[in-house]
C-alpha positions as CSV (number, residue, x, y, z in Angstrom):
1,X,77.1,228.9,175.2
2,X,77.8,227.7,178.7
3,X,74.8,227.8,181.0
4,X,75.7,226.6,184.6
5,X,74.9,227.2,188.2
6,X,77.5,226.9,190.9
7,X,77.0,225.9,194.6
8,X,78.9,225.6,197.8
9,X,78.7,222.1,199.3
10,X,77.4,221.3,202.8
11,X,78.9,217.8,202.9
12,X,80.7,215.5,200.5
13,X,78.8,212.4,199.3
14,X,79.8,209.4,201.4
15,X,80.5,207.3,198.2
16,X,82.6,210.1,196.5
17,X,85.4,207.7,195.6
18,X,83.0,205.5,193.6
19,X,82.5,208.2,191.0
20,X,84.7,208.9,188.0
21,X,87.2,211.7,188.5
22,X,89.7,213.8,186.7
23,X,92.7,215.8,187.8
24,X,92.5,219.4,186.5
25,X,95.2,222.1,186.5
26,X,94.5,225.5,185.0
27,X,96.3,228.8,184.6
28,X,94.9,232.2,183.5
29,X,96.6,234.3,180.8
30,X,93.9,237.0,181.1
31,X,90.9,237.4,183.4
32,X,89.0,240.1,181.4
33,X,88.1,238.5,179.1
34,X,88.9,235.1,180.6
35,X,91.6,233.2,178.7
36,X,92.9,230.1,180.4
37,X,94.9,227.0,179.6
38,X,93.8,223.7,181.2
39,X,95.3,220.3,181.7
40,X,92.4,217.8,182.2
41,X,94.1,214.4,182.9
42,X,96.0,214.0,179.6
43,X,94.0,216.5,177.5
44,X,95.0,220.2,177.1
45,X,92.9,223.2,176.1
46,X,93.0,226.9,175.6
47,X,89.6,228.4,176.6
48,X,88.0,231.8,176.0
49,X,85.0,232.7,178.2
50,X,82.8,235.8,177.6
51,X,81.3,238.0,180.3
52,X,78.6,236.7,182.6
53,X,77.9,234.1,185.3
54,X,74.8,232.0,184.6
55,X,75.2,232.1,180.8
56,X,78.2,233.1,178.7
57,X,80.1,232.2,175.6
58,X,82.8,229.6,175.9
59,X,85.2,228.4,173.2
60,X,87.7,225.6,173.7
61,X,90.7,225.0,171.4
62,X,92.7,221.8,171.8
63,X,96.4,222.1,172.7
64,X,99.3,219.6,172.9
65,X,101.3,219.2,176.1
66,X,104.2,221.4,174.9
67,X,101.9,224.3,174.0
68,X,100.1,224.0,177.3
69,X,103.4,224.0,179.3
70,X,104.7,227.0,177.3
71,X,101.4,229.0,177.8
72,X,100.9,228.1,181.4
73,X,104.4,229.3,182.2
74,X,103.3,232.8,181.0
75,X,100.2,232.9,183.2
76,X,99.7,235.5,185.9
77,X,98.6,234.6,189.4
78,X,97.8,231.3,191.0
79,X,97.6,228.0,189.1
80,X,94.5,226.2,190.2
81,X,94.5,222.5,190.7
82,X,91.5,220.3,191.7
83,X,89.9,216.9,191.4
84,X,86.6,216.9,189.5
85,X,84.1,214.2,190.3
86,X,81.3,213.5,187.8
87,X,78.2,212.6,189.7
88,X,75.0,211.8,187.8
89,X,72.0,213.6,189.3
90,X,69.2,211.1,190.2
91,X,66.1,211.1,188.0
92,X,67.8,213.4,185.5
93,X,70.1,213.6,182.5
94,X,72.2,216.2,184.4
95,X,75.6,215.6,185.8
96,X,77.1,217.3,188.9
97,X,80.7,218.4,188.4
98,X,82.1,218.4,192.0
99,X,85.4,220.2,192.3
100,X,87.6,219.5,195.3
101,X,90.3,222.1,195.3
102,X,93.9,221.4,196.2
103,X,96.0,223.8,198.4
104,X,96.1,226.8,198.7
105,X,92.3,226.8,198.0
106,X,91.5,223.6,200.0
107,X,89.1,223.0,201.7
108,X,87.0,224.8,199.0
109,X,84.5,222.4,197.3
110,X,82.1,223.6,194.6
111,X,79.4,221.8,192.7
112,X,78.5,223.0,189.1
113,X,75.6,221.8,187.0
114,X,75.4,222.7,183.3
115,X,72.1,223.1,181.6
116,X,70.7,223.1,178.0
117,X,68.9,226.5,178.5
118,X,68.3,229.3,181.0
119,X,64.8,228.1,181.9
120,X,66.1,224.7,182.9
121,X,68.8,226.3,185.0
122,X,66.4,228.6,186.8
123,X,64.0,225.8,187.5
124,X,66.7,223.5,189.0
125,X,66.2,222.4,192.6
126,X,69.6,221.4,194.1
127,X,70.1,218.2,196.1
128,X,70.0,218.6,199.9
129,X,73.8,218.2,200.2
130,X,74.4,221.4,198.2
131,X,74.9,224.7,200.1
132,X,74.5,228.3,199.0
133,X,74.0,229.2,195.3
134,X,77.2,231.2,194.4
135,X,76.5,231.4,190.6
136,X,76.5,235.2,190.6
137,X,79.3,235.6,193.2
138,X,82.5,236.4,191.4
139,X,84.6,235.4,194.5
140,X,83.9,231.8,193.5
141,X,84.9,232.0,189.9
142,X,88.2,230.3,189.1
143,X,89.4,233.4,187.3
144,X,89.0,235.4,190.5
145,X,90.7,232.7,192.5
146,X,93.6,232.8,190.1
147,X,94.2,236.4,191.3
148,X,93.5,236.1,195.0
149,X,94.7,233.7,197.6
150,X,92.2,232.7,200.4
């Protein structure tokens, strides 16, 4: 079960380059239900996501590069690429996953935070540099972006 909240970002942290980052590229084979393939640096996955926004089922199956390339060539829509920064949240065990999207979705920047349970997610107070909570807004889901250009 994936439990996460998603936010727009008012301003990027000044020390963004000091945090670990990964290059992610993902393509969608289906958006209802969500079935995607992802390259995350040198790791490759096939992911199934159930319905929902705040909480939903998620299953990852490892792939090799050849399988990823074959499957991604069959995807419909836009391939999404982004840099993901991992920022520890002060005074917490939580990590902010800050996604800085590449064109054609730039300058979109989203912050996601994953939680152990729904109560923890609902009690979360975001840092000041976060913007609007877009957890329930499908327009900010990657599967939606795969079908719609900005």
